[in-house]
C-alpha positions as CSV (number, residue, x, y, z in Angstrom):
1,F,-34.4,-18.4,9.9
2,S,-36.2,-20.2,12.7
3,H,-37.1,-23.7,11.5
4,V,-34.0,-25.2,9.7
5,P,-31.9,-26.9,12.4
6,G,-30.0,-28.9,9.9
7,L,-28.8,-25.9,7.8
8,V,-25.0,-25.8,7.5
9,A,-24.5,-22.9,5.0
10,L,-26.6,-19.9,4.1
11,D,-25.5,-17.4,1.4
12,L,-27.7,-14.4,0.8
13,S,-24.9,-12.2,-0.7
14,R,-25.2,-9.8,-3.6
15,N,-29.0,-9.4,-3.5
16,Y,-31.3,-6.5,-2.8
17,F,-32.7,-7.4,0.6
18,E,-33.7,-4.3,2.6
19,A,-35.0,-3.3,6.0
20,E,-33.7,-4.6,9.4
21,F,-32.2,-8.0,9.6
22,P,-34.8,-10.6,10.7
23,P,-34.7,-12.2,14.1
24,I,-32.3,-15.2,14.6
25,S,-33.4,-18.3,16.5
26,P,-30.0,-19.8,17.6
27,A,-31.6,-23.1,18.8
28,S,-33.0,-23.7,15.3
29,L,-29.7,-22.8,13.5
30,S,-27.4,-24.8,15.8
31,S,-25.6,-26.5,12.8
32,L,-24.9,-23.3,10.9
33,S,-21.2,-22.9,10.1
34,F,-21.3,-20.5,7.1
35,F,-23.4,-17.3,6.8
36,S,-23.0,-14.5,4.3
37,A,-25.2,-11.5,3.7
38,Y,-22.5,-9.5,1.9
39,S,-23.6,-6.7,-0.4
40,N,-27.3,-6.1,0.5
41,N,-29.2,-3.1,1.9
42,F,-29.8,-4.3,5.4
43,T,-30.1,-1.6,8.1
44,G,-30.3,-1.5,11.8
45,A,-28.0,-3.2,14.3
46,I,-26.0,-6.4,13.8
47,P,-28.0,-9.0,15.8
48,A,-26.1,-10.1,18.9
49,A,-27.8,-13.5,18.6
50,F,-25.1,-14.4,16.0
51,S,-22.9,-15.0,19.0
52,E,-25.1,-17.9,20.1
53,L,-24.4,-20.0,16.9
54,P,-21.8,-22.4,18.4
55,R,-20.6,-23.9,15.1
56,L,-20.3,-20.6,13.1
57,R,-17.0,-20.4,11.3
58,H,-17.7,-17.8,8.6
59,L,-19.6,-14.6,9.2
60,D,-19.8,-12.0,6.4
61,L,-22.1,-9.0,6.8
62,G,-20.0,-6.5,4.8
63,G,-21.3,-4.1,2.2
64,S,-24.7,-3.2,3.7
65,F,-25.9,-0.4,5.9
66,F,-25.7,-2.0,9.3
67,Q,-25.5,0.7,12.0
68,G,-24.5,1.0,15.6
69,P,-21.6,-0.8,17.4
70,I,-20.2,-4.2,16.8
71,P,-21.8,-6.5,19.4
72,P,-19.1,-7.4,21.9
73,Q,-20.8,-10.8,22.2
74,L,-19.3,-11.8,18.9
75,G,-16.1,-12.4,20.8
76,A,-17.7,-15.6,22.1
77,L,-17.7,-17.3,18.6
78,S,-14.9,-19.7,19.5
79,S,-15.0,-21.5,16.1
80,L,-15.0,-18.3,13.9
81,T,-12.3,-18.2,11.3
82,Y,-13.7,-15.4,9.1
83,L,-15.3,-12.1,10.3
84,G,-16.4,-9.6,7.6
85,L,-18.1,-6.4,8.7
86,S,-16.5,-3.9,6.2
87,G,-18.4,-1.3,4.3
88,N,-21.2,-0.6,6.8
89,L,-22.1,2.4,9.0
90,L,-20.8,0.9,12.2
91,V,-19.7,3.3,15.0
92,G,-18.3,3.3,18.5
93,P,-15.2,1.5,19.7
94,I,-14.0,-1.8,18.4
95,P,-14.8,-4.3,21.1
96,P,-11.6,-5.7,22.7
97,E,-13.6,-8.9,23.1
98,L,-12.9,-9.7,19.5
99,G,-9.4,-10.5,20.7
100,A,-10.7,-13.7,22.1
101,L,-11.5,-15.2,18.7
102,S,-8.7,-17.6,18.9
103,Q,-9.4,-19.4,15.6
104,L,-9.8,-16.3,13.6
105,Q,-7.8,-16.2,10.3
106,H,-9.5,-13.3,8.4
107,M,-10.6,-10.0,10.0
108,V,-12.1,-7.6,7.5
109,I,-13.8,-4.7,9.3
110,G,-12.6,-1.6,7.5
111,Y,-14.7,1.1,5.8
112,N,-16.8,2.0,8.8
113,K,-17.0,5.0,11.2
114,F,-15.5,3.7,14.4
115,S,-14.2,6.1,17.1
116,S,-11.6,4.2,18.9
117,H,-8.1,2.8,19.1
118,I,-7.0,-0.6,17.8
119,P,-7.5,-2.9,20.8
120,P,-4.2,-4.3,22.1
121,E,-6.1,-7.6,22.6
122,F,-5.8,-8.1,18.8
123,G,-2.3,-9.3,19.6
124,N,-3.8,-12.5,20.9
125,L,-5.2,-13.5,17.5
126,T,-2.2,-15.7,16.7
127,N,-3.9,-17.6,13.9
128,L,-4.8,-14.5,12.0
129,L,-3.6,-14.4,8.4
130,Y,-5.3,-11.2,7.1
131,M,-6.3,-8.0,9.0
132,D,-8.0,-5.1,7.2
133,L,-8.9,-2.1,9.4
134,C,-8.5,0.6,6.7
135,C,-10.6,3.7,6.2
136,T,-12.4,3.5,9.5
137,N,-11.5,6.5,11.6
138,L,-9.1,4.8,14.0
139,S,-6.9,7.0,16.1
140,G,-4.1,6.5,18.7
141,P,-1.0,4.4,18.4
142,I,-0.4,1.1,16.6
143,P,-0.4,-1.4,19.4
144,P,3.1,-3.1,19.7
145,E,1.1,-6.3,20.6
146,L,0.4,-6.8,16.9
147,G,4.0,-7.9,16.5
148,R,3.0,-11.2,18.1
149,L,0.9,-12.1,15.0
150,G,3.5,-14.4,13.5
151,S,1.2,-15.9,11.0
152,L,-0.2,-12.6,9.6
153,N,0.6,-12.1,5.9
154,T,-1.5,-8.9,5.3
155,L,-2.0,-5.8,7.5
156,F,-4.0,-2.9,6.1
157,L,-4.3,0.1,8.4
158,Y,-4.3,2.8,5.8
159,R,-6.5,6.0,5.7
160,N,-7.0,6.4,9.4
161,S,-5.8,8.9,12.0
162,L,-3.2,6.7,13.7
163,S,-0.4,8.6,15.4
164,G,2.9,8.0,17.2
165,P,5.8,5.9,16.0
166,I,5.7,2.6,14.1
167,P,6.4,-0.1,16.7
168,P,9.6,-1.9,16.2
169,D,7.7,-5.0,17.3
170,L,6.1,-5.2,13.8
171,G,9.5,-6.3,12.5
172,Q,8.9,-9.7,14.2
173,M,6.0,-10.5,11.9
174,S,8.0,-13.0,9.9
175,S,5.1,-14.0,7.6
176,L,4.1,-10.5,6.6
177,M,3.8,-9.9,2.9
178,S,1.8,-6.7,2.6
179,L,2.0,-3.8,5.1
180,D,0.1,-0.6,4.3
181,L,0.2,2.1,6.9
182,S,-0.3,5.0,4.5
183,V,-2.4,8.2,5.0
184,N,-2.1,8.4,8.8
185,N,-0.4,10.7,11.2
186,L,2.5,8.4,12.1
187,S,5.8,10.0,13.1
188,G,9.3,9.0,13.9
189,S,11.5,6.8,11.7
190,V,11.2,3.4,10.0
191,P,12.4,0.8,12.6
192,P,15.6,-1.0,11.5
193,E,13.8,-4.1,12.7
194,F,11.8,-4.0,9.4
195,G,14.9,-5.6,7.9
196,G,13.6,-8.9,9.4
197,L,10.4,-8.8,7.2
198,R,12.0,-11.1,4.7
199,S,8.6,-12.1,3.1
200,L,7.5,-8.5,2.5
201,T,6.4,-7.7,-1.0
202,L,4.5,-4.4,-0.4
203,L,5.5,-1.6,2.0
204,S,3.4,1.5,1.8
205,L,4.0,4.4,4.3
206,M,3.0,7.3,2.1
207,Y,1.3,10.4,3.4
208,N,2.5,10.4,7.0
209,N,4.9,12.5,9.1
210,L,7.8,10.1,9.1
211,A,11.4,11.3,9.0
212,G,15.0,10.2,9.4
213,T,16.9,7.9,7.1
214,L,15.5,4.8,5.5
215,P,17.3,1.8,7.0
216,Q,19.8,0.1,4.7
217,A,18.1,-3.2,5.5
218,I,15.1,-2.1,3.5
219,G,17.2,-2.3,0.4
220,E,18.1,-5.9,1.2
221,L,14.6,-7.3,1.5
222,P,14.6,-10.2,-1.0
223,N,11.0,-10.1,-2.1
224,L,10.1,-6.4,-2.1
225,L,8.1,-5.5,-5.2
226,T,6.4,-2.2,-4.2
227,L,7.9,0.6,-2.0
228,L,5.7,3.6,-1.6
229,I,7.0,6.2,0.9
230,W,6.1,9.5,-0.8
231,N,5.0,12.7,1.0
232,N,7.0,12.3,4.2
233,S,10.2,14.0,5.5
234,F,12.7,11.2,5.0
235,S,16.3,12.4,4.6
236,G,19.8,11.1,3.9
237,P,20.7,8.7,1.1
238,L,18.5,6.0,-0.3
239,P,19.7,2.5,0.5
240,S,22.5,1.8,-1.9
241,T,21.4,-1.8,-2.4
242,L,17.7,-1.0,-3.3
243,G,16.6,-3.3,-6.1
244,R,19.7,-5.5,-5.9
245,A,18.2,-8.4,-4.0
246,S,14.5,-8.1,-5.0
247,P,12.6,-7.8,-8.3
248,L,11.5,-4.2,-7.5
249,Q,8.4,-3.3,-9.6
250,W,7.1,0.1,-8.3
251,L,9.2,2.7,-6.4
252,D,7.8,6.0,-5.3
253,V,10.0,8.1,-2.9
254,S,8.8,11.5,-4.2
255,S,8.3,14.6,-2.0
256,N,10.8,13.8,0.7
257,L,14.3,15.2,1.5
258,F,16.4,12.3,0.2
259,E,19.9,13.3,-1.0
260,G,22.9,11.6,-2.6
261,P,23.0,9.3,-5.6
262,V,20.3,7.3,-7.3
263,P,20.9,3.7,-6.4
264,P,22.4,1.9,-9.5
265,D,20.5,-1.4,-9.2
266,L,16.9,-0.4,-9.2
267,C,16.2,-2.3,-12.4
268,R,18.7,-5.2,-11.9
269,H,15.9,-7.7,-12.3
270,S,14.3,-5.9,-15.3
271,N,11.0,-5.7,-13.4
272,L,10.7,-2.0,-12.6
273,T,7.7,-0.3,-14.2
274,K,7.3,2.9,-12.2
275,L,10.2,5.0,-11.0
276,I,9.0,8.1,-9.1
277,M,11.6,10.2,-7.4
278,F,10.6,13.8,-7.9
279,S,11.0,16.6,-5.4
280,N,14.0,15.5,-3.4
281,R,17.6,16.5,-3.3
282,L,19.1,13.6,-5.2
283,S,22.4,14.4,-6.9
284,G,24.9,12.9,-9.2
285,P,24.2,11.3,-12.6
286,I,21.2,9.3,-13.9
287,P,22.4,5.7,-13.8
288,E,22.9,4.3,-17.2
289,S,21.2,1.1,-16.1
290,I,17.9,2.9,-15.8
291,A,18.0,3.8,-19.5
292,R,18.4,0.1,-20.3
293,C,15.4,-1.0,-18.2
294,P,12.9,-2.6,-20.6
295,S,10.0,-2.9,-18.2
296,L,9.8,0.9,-17.5
297,L,6.5,2.7,-18.0
298,R,7.2,5.9,-16.2
299,V,10.3,7.8,-15.0
300,R,9.7,10.9,-13.0
301,M,12.9,12.4,-11.5
302,Q,12.1,16.1,-11.8
303,N,12.9,18.7,-9.1
304,N,16.2,17.2,-7.9
305,Q,19.9,18.2,-8.3
306,L,20.9,15.6,-10.9
307,T,23.9,16.4,-13.0
308,G,25.6,15.0,-16.1
309,P,24.0,13.9,-19.4
310,I,20.8,12.1,-20.1
311,P,22.1,8.6,-20.8
312,P,21.2,7.1,-24.2
313,G,18.7,4.3,-24.4
314,F,15.4,5.7,-23.1
315,G,14.1,6.0,-26.7
316,S,14.6,2.3,-27.2
317,L,12.5,1.2,-24.2
318,P,9.4,-0.5,-25.6
319,K,7.0,0.5,-22.8
320,L,8.2,3.9,-21.6
321,T,5.4,6.5,-22.0
322,R,6.4,9.3,-19.6
323,L,9.9,10.8,-19.0
324,E,10.4,13.8,-16.7
325,F,13.8,15.3,-15.9
326,Q,12.8,19.0,-15.6
327,H,14.3,21.3,-12.9
328,N,17.7,19.5,-12.5
329,F,21.2,20.4,-13.6
330,L,21.5,18.1,-16.5
331,S,24.0,18.9,-19.3
332,G,24.9,17.7,-22.7
333,S,22.5,17.1,-25.6
334,I,19.3,15.2,-25.9
335,P,20.1,11.6,-26.9
336,P,19.1,11.1,-30.6
337,D,17.4,7.8,-29.7
338,L,14.6,9.7,-27.9
339,A,13.3,10.7,-31.3
340,N,12.9,7.1,-32.2
341,S,10.4,6.1,-29.5
342,S,7.1,4.7,-30.7
343,V,5.4,4.9,-27.3
344,L,6.6,8.0,-25.6
345,N,3.8,10.5,-25.1
346,Y,5.2,12.9,-22.4
347,L,8.7,14.3,-22.4
348,D,9.8,17.2,-20.2
349,V,13.5,18.2,-19.9
350,S,13.0,21.9,-19.2
351,F,15.0,24.0,-16.8
352,N,18.3,22.2,-17.1
353,A,21.6,23.1,-18.8
354,L,21.1,21.0,-21.9
355,S,22.8,22.3,-25.1
356,G,23.4,21.5,-28.7
357,D,20.8,20.9,-31.4
358,L,17.5,19.2,-30.8
359,P,17.3,15.8,-32.6
360,V,15.9,16.4,-36.1
361,D,13.2,13.8,-35.7
362,I,12.0,14.8,-32.2
363,W,8.9,16.5,-33.7
364,N,7.9,13.3,-35.5
365,L,7.5,11.1,-32.4
366,A,4.5,8.9,-33.2
367,N,2.6,9.3,-29.9
368,I,4.0,12.5,-28.3
369,Q,1.4,14.7,-26.7
370,T,3.6,16.9,-24.6
371,F,7.2,17.9,-25.2
372,I,8.8,20.7,-23.1
373,A,12.4,21.7,-23.5
374,S,12.4,25.4,-22.4
375,A,14.9,27.1,-20.2
376,N,18.0,25.2,-21.6
377,N,20.9,26.3,-23.8
378,F,19.8,24.7,-27.1
379,T,21.1,26.1,-30.4
380,G,20.1,25.8,-34.0
């Protein structure tokens, strides 16, 4: 790379280059603006000489075997808009100098082995659209300074060891569409300021130590498609308006301490595919609207305190393959329409107070693989 001064773009991605990266002669690559060596087998350190390429806008060294720390000198790349270092063997702290990349729009540096906090200086990256720091051994708190990233649409911090509360400042990120903080050690409650995230489509907080009630404002987010908050210690009722304003597609609130009724409008927009609510303290009847939701693939509501009958209609849903109501207090008979389903392959209604005769055709379900109805009061 030492004798091509007019070279503007160089793409070496998806090859089988091995060994350490060759020396870089900045004076002979002064026009280079695009460089990608993504998905190779390079080893050794990332050359600090990349920082001496004044026109470099796109740098992608992800998916190789680069080792050692991120050179702090990369923070001098004043024109850089894309930085991709994910999927390497990088270690050490993330240099706070990267917070000086004032033109940066995409930062993708996850899947490494860092041993550091998230630098608060990242709050200075006001042009940033996409930040992926997942799966990279980060610890400590989420810096509240990230709330200044008003252009950010994607923030992935999942599968780290982040701790402490979720900063309310994140509720100021008005452009945010995807927020994934799952599989960390976060504690405290969901800030009510999250009600200001009006562009949010994905909120994943699963596998943390979060508690308290879920703010009512979460149920009023107009674009929310996916809400994944399972394996925490949330309590109190679910937001009563959940699903009313947004075309909710995937809801998983399982393994918490939620109580009270199931919100009635979860499938108001006929878009819900996965309804996962098991292992809570939910009570009251199963809303009839759920049994009329044509988009449903899975319903898992076992291990709650639900009462009343199983509403008719589930057997007519054209995509429903799995239905689990076991370990509740349901009564009445099994709706006859369940025996007419052509797609249902898993049905468990065991450990309830169901009674009456089993539908005659229940044994003739075309695709059934598992049917469990034990520990009820059936006759006949």
